[in-house]
PDB file of N, CA, C and O in Angstrom:
ATOM      1  N   MET A   1     -34.274  15.113  -2.279  1.00  0.00           N
ATOM      2  CA  MET A   1     -33.334  14.066  -1.891  1.00  0.00           C
ATOM      3  C   MET A   1     -32.018  14.729  -1.459  1.00  0.00           C
ATOM      4  O   MET A   1     -31.441  15.518  -2.207  1.00  0.00           O
ATOM      5  N   ALA A   2     -31.563  14.408  -0.276  1.00  0.00           N
ATOM      6  CA  ALA A   2     -30.289  14.942   0.213  1.00  0.00           C
ATOM      7  C   ALA A   2     -29.131  14.274  -0.518  1.00  0.00           C
ATOM      8  O   ALA A   2     -29.135  13.065  -0.748  1.00  0.00           O
ATOM      9  N   GLU A   3     -28.146  15.085  -0.875  1.00  0.00           N
ATOM     10  CA  GLU A   3     -26.978  14.527  -1.556  1.00  0.00           C
ATOM     11  C   GLU A   3     -26.139  13.721  -0.574  1.00  0.00           C
ATOM     12  O   GLU A   3     -25.930  14.124   0.570  1.00  0.00           O
ATOM     13  N   ARG A   4     -25.667  12.583  -1.042  1.00  0.00           N
ATOM     14  CA  ARG A   4     -24.820  11.736  -0.203  1.00  0.00           C
ATOM     15  C   ARG A   4     -23.356  12.112  -0.400  1.00  0.00           C
ATOM     16  O   ARG A   4     -22.972  12.611  -1.458  1.00  0.00           O
ATOM     17  N   ASP A   5     -22.551  11.871   0.617  1.00  0.00           N
ATOM     18  CA  ASP A   5     -21.110  12.147   0.564  1.00  0.00           C
ATOM     19  C   ASP A   5     -20.412  10.910   0.006  1.00  0.00           C
ATOM     20  O   ASP A   5     -20.035  10.008   0.755  1.00  0.00           O
ATOM     21  N   PHE A   6     -20.243  10.876  -1.313  1.00  0.00           N
ATOM     22  CA  PHE A   6     -19.688   9.684  -1.947  1.00  0.00           C
ATOM     23  C   PHE A   6     -18.212   9.479  -1.621  1.00  0.00           C
ATOM     24  O   PHE A   6     -17.744   8.340  -1.587  1.00  0.00           O
ATOM     25  N   LYS A   7     -17.476  10.550  -1.382  1.00  0.00           N
ATOM     26  CA  LYS A   7     -16.070  10.369  -0.976  1.00  0.00           C
ATOM     27  C   LYS A   7     -16.015   9.546   0.303  1.00  0.00           C
ATOM     28  O   LYS A   7     -15.177   8.656   0.445  1.00  0.00           O
ATOM     29  N   ASP A   8     -16.909   9.848   1.226  1.00  0.00           N
ATOM     30  CA  ASP A   8     -16.952   9.094   2.473  1.00  0.00           C
ATOM     31  C   ASP A   8     -17.493   7.683   2.247  1.00  0.00           C
ATOM     32  O   ASP A   8     -16.946   6.719   2.780  1.00  0.00           O
ATOM     33  N   LEU A   9     -18.550   7.558   1.471  1.00  0.00           N
ATOM     34  CA  LEU A   9     -19.152   6.247   1.224  1.00  0.00           C
ATOM     35  C   LEU A   9     -18.219   5.303   0.470  1.00  0.00           C
ATOM     36  O   LEU A   9     -18.334   4.085   0.600  1.00  0.00           O
ATOM     37  N   LEU A  10     -17.300   5.855  -0.316  1.00  0.00           N
ATOM     38  CA  LEU A  10     -16.367   5.037  -1.102  1.00  0.00           C
ATOM     39  C   LEU A  10     -15.007   4.875  -0.427  1.00  0.00           C
ATOM     40  O   LEU A  10     -14.088   4.325  -1.034  1.00  0.00           O
ATOM     41  N   ARG A  11     -14.860   5.337   0.805  1.00  0.00           N
ATOM     42  CA  ARG A  11     -13.539   5.323   1.456  1.00  0.00           C
ATOM     43  C   ARG A  11     -12.927   3.928   1.553  1.00  0.00           C
ATOM     44  O   ARG A  11     -11.703   3.803   1.540  1.00  0.00           O
ATOM     45  N   SER A  12     -13.728   2.890   1.647  1.00  0.00           N
ATOM     46  CA  SER A  12     -13.181   1.532   1.782  1.00  0.00           C
ATOM     47  C   SER A  12     -12.968   0.835   0.436  1.00  0.00           C
ATOM     48  O   SER A  12     -12.471  -0.291   0.400  1.00  0.00           O
ATOM     49  N   VAL A  13     -13.338   1.487  -0.671  1.00  0.00           N
ATOM     50  CA  VAL A  13     -13.184   0.884  -1.999  1.00  0.00           C
ATOM     51  C   VAL A  13     -11.787   1.197  -2.526  1.00  0.00           C
ATOM     52  O   VAL A  13     -11.434   2.360  -2.722  1.00  0.00           O
ATOM     53  N   ARG A  14     -11.006   0.157  -2.750  1.00  0.00           N
ATOM     54  CA  ARG A  14      -9.664   0.362  -3.308  1.00  0.00           C
ATOM     55  C   ARG A  14      -9.795   0.742  -4.772  1.00  0.00           C
ATOM     56  O   ARG A  14     -10.465   0.055  -5.543  1.00  0.00           O
ATOM     57  N   CYS A  15      -9.155   1.830  -5.149  1.00  0.00           N
ATOM     58  CA  CYS A  15      -9.205   2.322  -6.523  1.00  0.00           C
ATOM     59  C   CYS A  15      -7.794   2.418  -7.094  1.00  0.00           C
ATOM     60  O   CYS A  15      -6.799   2.280  -6.383  1.00  0.00           O
ATOM     61  N   TRP A  16      -7.744   2.658  -8.395  1.00  0.00           N
ATOM     62  CA  TRP A  16      -6.470   2.850  -9.091  1.00  0.00           C
ATOM     63  C   TRP A  16      -5.750   4.029  -8.450  1.00  0.00           C
ATOM     64  O   TRP A  16      -6.325   5.107  -8.295  1.00  0.00           O
ATOM     65  N   ASP A  17      -4.501   3.821  -8.082  1.00  0.00           N
ATOM     66  CA  ASP A  17      -3.706   4.884  -7.471  1.00  0.00           C
ATOM     67  C   ASP A  17      -2.258   4.740  -7.915  1.00  0.00           C
ATOM     68  O   ASP A  17      -1.964   3.925  -8.789  1.00  0.00           O
ATOM     69  N   ALA A  18      -1.360   5.504  -7.338  1.00  0.00           N
ATOM     70  CA  ALA A  18       0.051   5.480  -7.747  1.00  0.00           C
ATOM     71  C   ALA A  18       0.673   4.104  -7.544  1.00  0.00           C
ATOM     72  O   ALA A  18       1.473   3.670  -8.373  1.00  0.00           O
ATOM     73  N   ASP A  19       0.328   3.410  -6.469  1.00  0.00           N
ATOM     74  CA  ASP A  19       0.883   2.069  -6.223  1.00  0.00           C
ATOM     75  C   ASP A  19       0.410   1.070  -7.276  1.00  0.00           C
ATOM     76  O   ASP A  19       1.195   0.256  -7.761  1.00  0.00           O
ATOM     77  N   VAL A  20      -0.866   1.134  -7.623  1.00  0.00           N
ATOM     78  CA  VAL A  20      -1.407   0.237  -8.650  1.00  0.00           C
ATOM     79  C   VAL A  20      -0.771   0.561 -10.001  1.00  0.00           C
ATOM     80  O   VAL A  20      -0.423  -0.348 -10.754  1.00  0.00           O
ATOM     81  N   GLU A  21      -0.618   1.834 -10.308  1.00  0.00           N
ATOM     82  CA  GLU A  21       0.012   2.248 -11.563  1.00  0.00           C
ATOM     83  C   GLU A  21       1.446   1.727 -11.652  1.00  0.00           C
ATOM     84  O   GLU A  21       1.867   1.234 -12.698  1.00  0.00           O
ATOM     85  N   ARG A  22       2.187   1.837 -10.561  1.00  0.00           N
ATOM     86  CA  ARG A  22       3.567   1.346 -10.516  1.00  0.00           C
ATOM     87  C   ARG A  22       3.599  -0.167 -10.761  1.00  0.00           C
ATOM     88  O   ARG A  22       4.417  -0.658 -11.539  1.00  0.00           O
ATOM     89  N   PHE A  23       2.716  -0.889 -10.101  1.00  0.00           N
ATOM     90  CA  PHE A  23       2.646  -2.334 -10.291  1.00  0.00           C
ATOM     91  C   PHE A  23       2.306  -2.663 -11.739  1.00  0.00           C
ATOM     92  O   PHE A  23       2.881  -3.579 -12.328  1.00  0.00           O
ATOM     93  N   TYR A  24       1.363  -1.906 -12.312  1.00  0.00           N
ATOM     94  CA  TYR A  24       0.975  -2.115 -13.705  1.00  0.00           C
ATOM     95  C   TYR A  24       2.160  -1.876 -14.641  1.00  0.00           C
ATOM     96  O   TYR A  24       2.388  -2.662 -15.561  1.00  0.00           O
ATOM     97  N   GLN A  25       2.903  -0.817 -14.417  1.00  0.00           N
ATOM     98  CA  GLN A  25       4.051  -0.511 -15.275  1.00  0.00           C
ATOM     99  C   GLN A  25       5.119  -1.601 -15.186  1.00  0.00           C
ATOM    100  O   GLN A  25       5.778  -1.906 -16.180  1.00  0.00           O
ATOM    101  N   GLU A  26       5.290  -2.183 -14.012  1.00  0.00           N
ATOM    102  CA  GLU A  26       6.293  -3.238 -13.827  1.00  0.00           C
ATOM    103  C   GLU A  26       5.840  -4.571 -14.406  1.00  0.00           C
ATOM    104  O   GLU A  26       6.666  -5.329 -14.915  1.00  0.00           O
ATOM    105  N   ASN A  27       4.549  -4.873 -14.341  1.00  0.00           N
ATOM    106  CA  ASN A  27       4.039  -6.193 -14.723  1.00  0.00           C
ATOM    107  C   ASN A  27       3.191  -6.202 -15.989  1.00  0.00           C
ATOM    108  O   ASN A  27       2.856  -7.269 -16.503  1.00  0.00           O
ATOM    109  N   LYS A  28       2.845  -5.038 -16.490  1.00  0.00           N
ATOM    110  CA  LYS A  28       2.047  -4.889 -17.719  1.00  0.00           C
ATOM    111  C   LYS A  28       0.654  -5.499 -17.621  1.00  0.00           C
ATOM    112  O   LYS A  28       0.028  -5.795 -18.639  1.00  0.00           O
ATOM    113  N   GLN A  29       0.174  -5.686 -16.403  1.00  0.00           N
ATOM    114  CA  GLN A  29      -1.185  -6.177 -16.187  1.00  0.00           C
ATOM    115  C   GLN A  29      -1.753  -5.505 -14.941  1.00  0.00           C
ATOM    116  O   GLN A  29      -1.055  -5.394 -13.934  1.00  0.00           O
ATOM    117  N   PRO A  30      -2.995  -5.058 -14.989  1.00  0.00           N
ATOM    118  CA  PRO A  30      -3.617  -4.464 -13.807  1.00  0.00           C
ATOM    119  C   PRO A  30      -4.215  -5.553 -12.918  1.00  0.00           C
ATOM    120  O   PRO A  30      -5.435  -5.657 -12.793  1.00  0.00           O
ATOM    121  N   ILE A  31      -3.355  -6.364 -12.301  1.00  0.00           N
ATOM    122  CA  ILE A  31      -3.865  -7.517 -11.550  1.00  0.00           C
ATOM    123  C   ILE A  31      -4.070  -7.240 -10.062  1.00  0.00           C
ATOM    124  O   ILE A  31      -4.378  -8.160  -9.304  1.00  0.00           O
ATOM    125  N   VAL A  32      -3.906  -5.999  -9.635  1.00  0.00           N
ATOM    126  CA  VAL A  32      -4.224  -5.646  -8.256  1.00  0.00           C
ATOM    127  C   VAL A  32      -5.744  -5.646  -8.122  1.00  0.00           C
ATOM    128  O   VAL A  32      -6.443  -5.140  -8.999  1.00  0.00           O
ATOM    129  N   ASP A  33      -6.257  -6.207  -7.036  1.00  0.00           N
ATOM    130  CA  ASP A  33      -7.701  -6.327  -6.831  1.00  0.00           C
ATOM    131  C   ASP A  33      -8.284  -4.978  -6.408  1.00  0.00           C
ATOM    132  O   ASP A  33      -8.407  -4.683  -5.219  1.00  0.00           O
ATOM    133  N   CYS A  34      -8.637  -4.172  -7.400  1.00  0.00           N
ATOM    134  CA  CYS A  34      -9.184  -2.845  -7.120  1.00  0.00           C
ATOM    135  C   CYS A  34     -10.057  -2.404  -8.285  1.00  0.00           C
ATOM    136  O   CYS A  34     -10.050  -3.015  -9.354  1.00  0.00           O
ATOM    137  N   ALA A  35     -10.809  -1.332  -8.059  1.00  0.00           N
ATOM    138  CA  ALA A  35     -11.536  -0.703  -9.165  1.00  0.00           C
ATOM    139  C   ALA A  35     -10.498  -0.050 -10.067  1.00  0.00           C
ATOM    140  O   ALA A  35      -9.557   0.574  -9.577  1.00  0.00           O
ATOM    141  N   LEU A  36     -10.657  -0.186 -11.357  1.00  0.00           N
ATOM    142  CA  LEU A  36      -9.647   0.322 -12.283  1.00  0.00           C
ATOM    143  C   LEU A  36      -9.882   1.784 -12.658  1.00  0.00           C
ATOM    144  O   LEU A  36      -9.398   2.244 -13.693  1.00  0.00           O
ATOM    145  N   GLN A  37     -10.611   2.506 -11.833  1.00  0.00           N
ATOM    146  CA  GLN A  37     -10.780   3.942 -11.959  1.00  0.00           C
ATOM    147  C   GLN A  37     -10.180   4.579 -10.713  1.00  0.00           C
ATOM    148  O   GLN A  37     -10.111   3.947  -9.659  1.00  0.00           O
ATOM    149  N   ASN A  38      -9.748   5.828 -10.835  1.00  0.00           N
ATOM    150  CA  ASN A  38      -9.260   6.477  -9.618  1.00  0.00           C
ATOM    151  C   ASN A  38     -10.450   6.954  -8.780  1.00  0.00           C
ATOM    152  O   ASN A  38     -11.579   7.014  -9.267  1.00  0.00           O
ATOM    153  N   LYS A  39     -10.187   7.284  -7.536  1.00  0.00           N
ATOM    154  CA  LYS A  39     -11.264   7.633  -6.590  1.00  0.00           C
ATOM    155  C   LYS A  39     -12.071   8.847  -7.063  1.00  0.00           C
ATOM    156  O   LYS A  39     -13.289   8.882  -6.888  1.00  0.00           O
ATOM    157  N   ASP A  40     -11.408   9.836  -7.656  1.00  0.00           N
ATOM    158  CA  ASP A  40     -12.135  11.018  -8.134  1.00  0.00           C
ATOM    159  C   ASP A  40     -13.093  10.666  -9.264  1.00  0.00           C
ATOM    160  O   ASP A  40     -14.215  11.170  -9.307  1.00  0.00           O
ATOM    161  N   GLU A  41     -12.656   9.801 -10.181  1.00  0.00           N
ATOM    162  CA  GLU A  41     -13.529   9.370 -11.281  1.00  0.00           C
ATOM    163  C   GLU A  41     -14.742   8.618 -10.750  1.00  0.00           C
ATOM    164  O   GLU A  41     -15.868   8.854 -11.187  1.00  0.00           O
ATOM    165  N   LEU A  42     -14.508   7.715  -9.810  1.00  0.00           N
ATOM    166  CA  LEU A  42     -15.605   6.924  -9.254  1.00  0.00           C
ATOM    167  C   LEU A  42     -16.576   7.809  -8.472  1.00  0.00           C
ATOM    168  O   LEU A  42     -17.792   7.633  -8.556  1.00  0.00           O
ATOM    169  N   THR A  43     -16.039   8.748  -7.723  1.00  0.00           N
ATOM    170  CA  THR A  43     -16.886   9.685  -6.980  1.00  0.00           C
ATOM    171  C   THR A  43     -17.747  10.513  -7.928  1.00  0.00           C
ATOM    172  O   THR A  43     -18.944  10.679  -7.698  1.00  0.00           O
ATOM    173  N   ALA A  44     -17.138  11.030  -8.992  1.00  0.00           N
ATOM    174  CA  ALA A  44     -17.883  11.829  -9.976  1.00  0.00           C
ATOM    175  C   ALA A  44     -18.973  10.997 -10.648  1.00  0.00           C
ATOM    176  O   ALA A  44     -20.076  11.493 -10.879  1.00  0.00           O
ATOM    177  N   LEU A  45     -18.675   9.745 -10.962  1.00  0.00           N
ATOM    178  CA  LEU A  45     -19.679   8.867 -11.559  1.00  0.00           C
ATOM    179  C   LEU A  45     -20.854   8.678 -10.600  1.00  0.00           C
ATOM    180  O   LEU A  45     -22.010   8.748 -11.016  1.00  0.00           O
ATOM    181  N   CYS A  46     -20.567   8.441  -9.332  1.00  0.00           N
ATOM    182  CA  CYS A  46     -21.636   8.266  -8.340  1.00  0.00           C
ATOM    183  C   CYS A  46     -22.500   9.519  -8.226  1.00  0.00           C
ATOM    184  O   CYS A  46     -23.725   9.430  -8.152  1.00  0.00           O
ATOM    185  N   GLU A  47     -21.865  10.670  -8.213  1.00  0.00           N
ATOM    186  CA  GLU A  47     -22.623  11.919  -8.129  1.00  0.00           C
ATOM    187  C   GLU A  47     -23.532  12.083  -9.345  1.00  0.00           C
ATOM    188  O   GLU A  47     -24.673  12.524  -9.211  1.00  0.00           O
ATOM    189  N   TRP A  48     -23.032  11.731 -10.527  1.00  0.00           N
ATOM    190  CA  TRP A  48     -23.830  11.834 -11.754  1.00  0.00           C
ATOM    191  C   TRP A  48     -24.992  10.836 -11.726  1.00  0.00           C
ATOM    192  O   TRP A  48     -26.119  11.184 -12.075  1.00  0.00           O
ATOM    193  N   ILE A  49     -24.716   9.606 -11.312  1.00  0.00           N
ATOM    194  CA  ILE A  49     -25.772   8.584 -11.231  1.00  0.00           C
ATOM    195  C   ILE A  49     -26.894   9.050 -10.310  1.00  0.00           C
ATOM    196  O   ILE A  49     -28.073   8.905 -10.631  1.00  0.00           O
ATOM    197  N   GLU A  50     -26.517   9.612  -9.164  1.00  0.00           N
ATOM    198  CA  GLU A  50     -27.537  10.086  -8.231  1.00  0.00           C
ATOM    199  C   GLU A  50     -28.290  11.297  -8.801  1.00  0.00           C
ATOM    200  O   GLU A  50     -29.515  11.366  -8.702  1.00  0.00           O
ATOM    201  N   GLN A  51     -27.571  12.234  -9.387  1.00  0.00           N
ATOM    202  CA  GLN A  51     -28.196  13.432  -9.958  1.00  0.00           C
ATOM    203  C   GLN A  51     -29.189  13.072 -11.059  1.00  0.00           C
ATOM    204  O   GLN A  51     -30.271  13.653 -11.142  1.00  0.00           O
ATOM    205  N   GLU A  52     -28.820  12.123 -11.893  1.00  0.00           N
ATOM    206  CA  GLU A  52     -29.668  11.730 -13.024  1.00  0.00           C
ATOM    207  C   GLU A  52     -30.682  10.638 -12.668  1.00  0.00           C
ATOM    208  O   GLU A  52     -31.489  10.234 -13.506  1.00  0.00           O
ATOM    209  N   GLN A  53     -30.634  10.170 -11.430  1.00  0.00           N
ATOM    210  CA  GLN A  53     -31.543   9.135 -10.927  1.00  0.00           C
ATOM    211  C   GLN A  53     -31.512   7.880 -11.800  1.00  0.00           C
ATOM    212  O   GLN A  53     -32.552   7.337 -12.173  1.00  0.00           O
ATOM    213  N   ILE A  54     -30.311   7.440 -12.112  1.00  0.00           N
ATOM    214  CA  ILE A  54     -30.112   6.237 -12.921  1.00  0.00           C
ATOM    215  C   ILE A  54     -30.586   5.027 -12.115  1.00  0.00           C
ATOM    216  O   ILE A  54     -30.244   4.891 -10.940  1.00  0.00           O
ATOM    217  N   LYS A  55     -31.362   4.157 -12.735  1.00  0.00           N
ATOM    218  CA  LYS A  55     -31.947   3.005 -12.032  1.00  0.00           C
ATOM    219  C   LYS A  55     -31.398   1.659 -12.481  1.00  0.00           C
ATOM    220  O   LYS A  55     -31.583   0.655 -11.793  1.00  0.00           O
ATOM    221  N   SER A  56     -30.722   1.626 -13.633  1.00  0.00           N
ATOM    222  CA  SER A  56     -30.153   0.365 -14.121  1.00  0.00           C
ATOM    223  C   SER A  56     -28.704   0.615 -14.531  1.00  0.00           C
ATOM    224  O   SER A  56     -28.304   1.753 -14.773  1.00  0.00           O
ATOM    225  N   TYR A  57     -27.917  -0.474 -14.608  1.00  0.00           N
ATOM    226  CA  TYR A  57     -26.493  -0.308 -14.888  1.00  0.00           C
ATOM    227  C   TYR A  57     -25.968  -1.507 -15.669  1.00  0.00           C
ATOM    228  O   TYR A  57     -26.273  -2.656 -15.350  1.00  0.00           O
ATOM    229  N   LEU A  58     -25.176  -1.219 -16.694  1.00  0.00           N
ATOM    230  CA  LEU A  58     -24.471  -2.242 -17.460  1.00  0.00           C
ATOM    231  C   LEU A  58     -23.014  -1.838 -17.521  1.00  0.00           C
ATOM    232  O   LEU A  58     -22.692  -0.721 -17.926  1.00  0.00           O
ATOM    233  N   GLU A  59     -22.133  -2.736 -17.124  1.00  0.00           N
ATOM    234  CA  GLU A  59     -20.695  -2.487 -17.224  1.00  0.00           C
ATOM    235  C   GLU A  59     -20.097  -3.504 -18.190  1.00  0.00           C
ATOM    236  O   GLU A  59     -20.212  -4.712 -17.983  1.00  0.00           O
ATOM    237  N   VAL A  60     -19.471  -3.012 -19.226  1.00  0.00           N
ATOM    238  CA  VAL A  60     -18.790  -3.865 -20.200  1.00  0.00           C
ATOM    239  C   VAL A  60     -17.300  -3.720 -19.945  1.00  0.00           C
ATOM    240  O   VAL A  60     -16.747  -2.626 -20.059  1.00  0.00           O
ATOM    241  N   GLY A  61     -16.655  -4.821 -19.602  1.00  0.00           N
ATOM    242  CA  GLY A  61     -15.243  -4.792 -19.242  1.00  0.00           C
ATOM    243  C   GLY A  61     -15.095  -4.548 -17.754  1.00  0.00           C
ATOM    244  O   GLY A  61     -14.724  -3.450 -17.340  1.00  0.00           O
ATOM    245  N   CYS A  62     -15.377  -5.547 -16.951  1.00  0.00           N
ATOM    246  CA  CYS A  62     -15.419  -5.354 -15.496  1.00  0.00           C
ATOM    247  C   CYS A  62     -14.200  -5.908 -14.767  1.00  0.00           C
ATOM    248  O   CYS A  62     -14.123  -5.786 -13.545  1.00  0.00           O
ATOM    249  N   TRP A  63     -13.266  -6.500 -15.455  1.00  0.00           N
ATOM    250  CA  TRP A  63     -12.023  -7.097 -14.956  1.00  0.00           C
ATOM    251  C   TRP A  63     -12.126  -7.618 -13.527  1.00  0.00           C
ATOM    252  O   TRP A  63     -12.358  -8.811 -13.335  1.00  0.00           O
ATOM    253  N   THR A  64     -11.962  -6.759 -12.514  1.00  0.00           N
ATOM    254  CA  THR A  64     -12.003  -7.232 -11.126  1.00  0.00           C
ATOM    255  C   THR A  64     -13.419  -7.263 -10.558  1.00  0.00           C
ATOM    256  O   THR A  64     -13.683  -7.972  -9.587  1.00  0.00           O
ATOM    257  N   GLY A  65     -14.322  -6.503 -11.154  1.00  0.00           N
ATOM    258  CA  GLY A  65     -15.684  -6.416 -10.636  1.00  0.00           C
ATOM    259  C   GLY A  65     -15.844  -5.472  -9.459  1.00  0.00           C
ATOM    260  O   GLY A  65     -16.949  -5.314  -8.940  1.00  0.00           O
ATOM    261  N   ARG A  66     -14.759  -4.844  -9.030  1.00  0.00           N
ATOM    262  CA  ARG A  66     -14.824  -3.979  -7.846  1.00  0.00           C
ATOM    263  C   ARG A  66     -15.711  -2.754  -8.049  1.00  0.00           C
ATOM    264  O   ARG A  66     -16.426  -2.346  -7.133  1.00  0.00           O
ATOM    265  N   MET A  67     -15.668  -2.164  -9.246  1.00  0.00           N
ATOM    266  CA  MET A  67     -16.477  -0.970  -9.460  1.00  0.00           C
ATOM    267  C   MET A  67     -17.958  -1.313  -9.490  1.00  0.00           C
ATOM    268  O   MET A  67     -18.756  -0.646  -8.831  1.00  0.00           O
ATOM    269  N   VAL A  68     -18.336  -2.330 -10.233  1.00  0.00           N
ATOM    270  CA  VAL A  68     -19.756  -2.685 -10.314  1.00  0.00           C
ATOM    271  C   VAL A  68     -20.274  -3.122  -8.941  1.00  0.00           C
ATOM    272  O   VAL A  68     -21.424  -2.838  -8.607  1.00  0.00           O
ATOM    273  N   ASN A  69     -19.461  -3.797  -8.151  1.00  0.00           N
ATOM    274  CA  ASN A  69     -19.882  -4.179  -6.798  1.00  0.00           C
ATOM    275  C   ASN A  69     -20.110  -2.947  -5.925  1.00  0.00           C
ATOM    276  O   ASN A  69     -21.107  -2.865  -5.207  1.00  0.00           O
ATOM    277  N   ALA A  70     -19.189  -1.996  -5.989  1.00  0.00           N
ATOM    278  CA  ALA A  70     -19.331  -0.773  -5.193  1.00  0.00           C
ATOM    279  C   ALA A  70     -20.578   0.004  -5.609  1.00  0.00           C
ATOM    280  O   ALA A  70     -21.336   0.480  -4.764  1.00  0.00           O
ATOM    281  N   LEU A  71     -20.782   0.126  -6.919  1.00  0.00           N
ATOM    282  CA  LEU A  71     -21.954   0.859  -7.403  1.00  0.00           C
ATOM    283  C   LEU A  71     -23.256   0.167  -7.010  1.00  0.00           C
ATOM    284  O   LEU A  71     -24.224   0.827  -6.634  1.00  0.00           O
ATOM    285  N   GLN A  72     -23.279  -1.152  -7.097  1.00  0.00           N
ATOM    286  CA  GLN A  72     -24.496  -1.886  -6.739  1.00  0.00           C
ATOM    287  C   GLN A  72     -24.807  -1.731  -5.253  1.00  0.00           C
ATOM    288  O   GLN A  72     -25.974  -1.622  -4.875  1.00  0.00           O
ATOM    289  N   GLU A  73     -23.786  -1.719  -4.414  1.00  0.00           N
ATOM    290  CA  GLU A  73     -24.018  -1.508  -2.980  1.00  0.00           C
ATOM    291  C   GLU A  73     -24.639  -0.141  -2.712  1.00  0.00           C
ATOM    292  O   GLU A  73     -25.509  -0.006  -1.852  1.00  0.00           O
ATOM    293  N   LEU A  74     -24.191   0.862  -3.446  1.00  0.00           N
ATOM    294  CA  LEU A  74     -24.680   2.221  -3.224  1.00  0.00           C
ATOM    295  C   LEU A  74     -26.049   2.491  -3.835  1.00  0.00           C
ATOM    296  O   LEU A  74     -26.847   3.233  -3.262  1.00  0.00           O
ATOM    297  N   PHE A  75     -26.329   1.894  -4.995  1.00  0.00           N
ATOM    298  CA  PHE A  75     -27.517   2.281  -5.749  1.00  0.00           C
ATOM    299  C   PHE A  75     -28.574   1.192  -5.908  1.00  0.00           C
ATOM    300  O   PHE A  75     -29.715   1.514  -6.241  1.00  0.00           O
ATOM    301  N   ARG A  76     -28.256  -0.054  -5.690  1.00  0.00           N
ATOM    302  CA  ARG A  76     -29.220  -1.151  -5.832  1.00  0.00           C
ATOM    303  C   ARG A  76     -29.956  -1.077  -7.173  1.00  0.00           C
ATOM    304  O   ARG A  76     -31.184  -1.018  -7.224  1.00  0.00           O
ATOM    305  N   PHE A  77     -29.171  -1.083  -8.259  1.00  0.00           N
ATOM    306  CA  PHE A  77     -29.737  -1.012  -9.602  1.00  0.00           C
ATOM    307  C   PHE A  77     -30.648  -2.205  -9.886  1.00  0.00           C
ATOM    308  O   PHE A  77     -30.419  -3.312  -9.399  1.00  0.00           O
ATOM    309  N   THR A  78     -31.688  -1.953 -10.687  1.00  0.00           N
ATOM    310  CA  THR A  78     -32.568  -3.012 -11.159  1.00  0.00           C
ATOM    311  C   THR A  78     -32.860  -2.759 -12.622  1.00  0.00           C
ATOM    312  O   THR A  78     -33.671  -1.883 -12.921  1.00  0.00           O
ATOM    313  N   PRO A  79     -32.261  -3.460 -13.534  1.00  0.00           N
ATOM    314  CA  PRO A  79     -31.258  -4.512 -13.344  1.00  0.00           C
ATOM    315  C   PRO A  79     -29.835  -3.949 -13.262  1.00  0.00           C
ATOM    316  O   PRO A  79     -29.581  -2.772 -13.514  1.00  0.00           O
ATOM    317  N   CYS A  80     -28.935  -4.847 -12.899  1.00  0.00           N
ATOM    318  CA  CYS A  80     -27.505  -4.553 -12.886  1.00  0.00           C
ATOM    319  C   CYS A  80     -26.820  -5.726 -13.576  1.00  0.00           C
ATOM    320  O   CYS A  80     -27.047  -6.881 -13.217  1.00  0.00           O
ATOM    321  N   ALA A  81     -25.978  -5.429 -14.569  1.00  0.00           N
ATOM    322  CA  ALA A  81     -25.304  -6.499 -15.310  1.00  0.00           C
ATOM    323  C   ALA A  81     -23.878  -6.083 -15.626  1.00  0.00           C
ATOM    324  O   ALA A  81     -23.580  -4.897 -15.768  1.00  0.00           O
ATOM    325  N   ALA A  82     -22.998  -7.075 -15.735  1.00  0.00           N
ATOM    326  CA  ALA A  82     -21.600  -6.820 -16.090  1.00  0.00           C
ATOM    327  C   ALA A  82     -21.099  -7.986 -16.924  1.00  0.00           C
ATOM    328  O   ALA A  82     -21.524  -9.126 -16.740  1.00  0.00           O
ATOM    329  N   CYS A  83     -20.193  -7.689 -17.841  1.00  0.00           N
ATOM    330  CA  CYS A  83     -19.597  -8.751 -18.649  1.00  0.00           C
ATOM    331  C   CYS A  83     -18.138  -8.414 -18.924  1.00  0.00           C
ATOM    332  O   CYS A  83     -17.739  -7.250 -18.912  1.00  0.00           O
ATOM    333  N   ASP A  84     -17.358  -9.450 -19.169  1.00  0.00           N
ATOM    334  CA  ASP A  84     -15.938  -9.286 -19.441  1.00  0.00           C
ATOM    335  C   ASP A  84     -15.489 -10.455 -20.308  1.00  0.00           C
ATOM    336  O   ASP A  84     -16.110 -11.517 -20.295  1.00  0.00           O
ATOM    337  N   LEU A  85     -14.426 -10.261 -21.050  1.00  0.00           N
ATOM    338  CA  LEU A  85     -13.898 -11.339 -21.890  1.00  0.00           C
ATOM    339  C   LEU A  85     -13.217 -12.433 -21.082  1.00  0.00           C
ATOM    340  O   LEU A  85     -12.993 -13.525 -21.603  1.00  0.00           O
ATOM    341  N   GLY A  86     -12.884 -12.171 -19.835  1.00  0.00           N
ATOM    342  CA  GLY A  86     -12.249 -13.175 -18.995  1.00  0.00           C
ATOM    343  C   GLY A  86     -10.751 -13.271 -19.171  1.00  0.00           C
ATOM    344  O   GLY A  86     -10.157 -14.289 -18.815  1.00  0.00           O
ATOM    345  N   ILE A  87     -10.126 -12.248 -19.706  1.00  0.00           N
ATOM    346  CA  ILE A  87      -8.679 -12.264 -19.922  1.00  0.00           C
ATOM    347  C   ILE A  87      -7.920 -12.341 -18.602  1.00  0.00           C
ATOM    348  O   ILE A  87      -6.787 -12.823 -18.569  1.00  0.00           O
ATOM    349  N   ALA A  88      -8.526 -11.874 -17.521  1.00  0.00           N
ATOM    350  CA  ALA A  88      -7.847 -11.841 -16.226  1.00  0.00           C
ATOM    351  C   ALA A  88      -7.638 -13.220 -15.618  1.00  0.00           C
ATOM    352  O   ALA A  88      -6.934 -13.338 -14.616  1.00  0.00           O
ATOM    353  N   ARG A  89      -8.217 -14.253 -16.182  1.00  0.00           N
ATOM    354  CA  ARG A  89      -8.101 -15.593 -15.600  1.00  0.00           C
ATOM    355  C   ARG A  89      -6.694 -16.059 -15.548  1.00  0.00           C
ATOM    356  O   ARG A  89      -6.428 -17.168 -15.084  1.00  0.00           O
TER     357      ARG A  89
END
C-alpha cells in the first residue's frame, strides 16, 4: 500500500492554531469551528491509523465533530462513532 500524503489531504481541514488559541484565551471556550488538534497531531494520527490498518473508530469528546468528519472521509471506518456531553450547545 502506497503511503498517502496526509499533510496534503488535510490541507482544507481547519485545525487548532495560534488564532484559535488566542480566541480561546480571550473567551475561555474553544468555539471556533475547527478540529481541536493542531495539524501536526492530526497528520501523525492519520499516519498511525494507516500504518496500523485501523478499521473502526470511536471518538469520545467530539465538540465540533471536525476531526471525526475528517478521519471518516479519509478512512471510511466501519463502524465509526462519536459522542459528546453537548456542552457546546
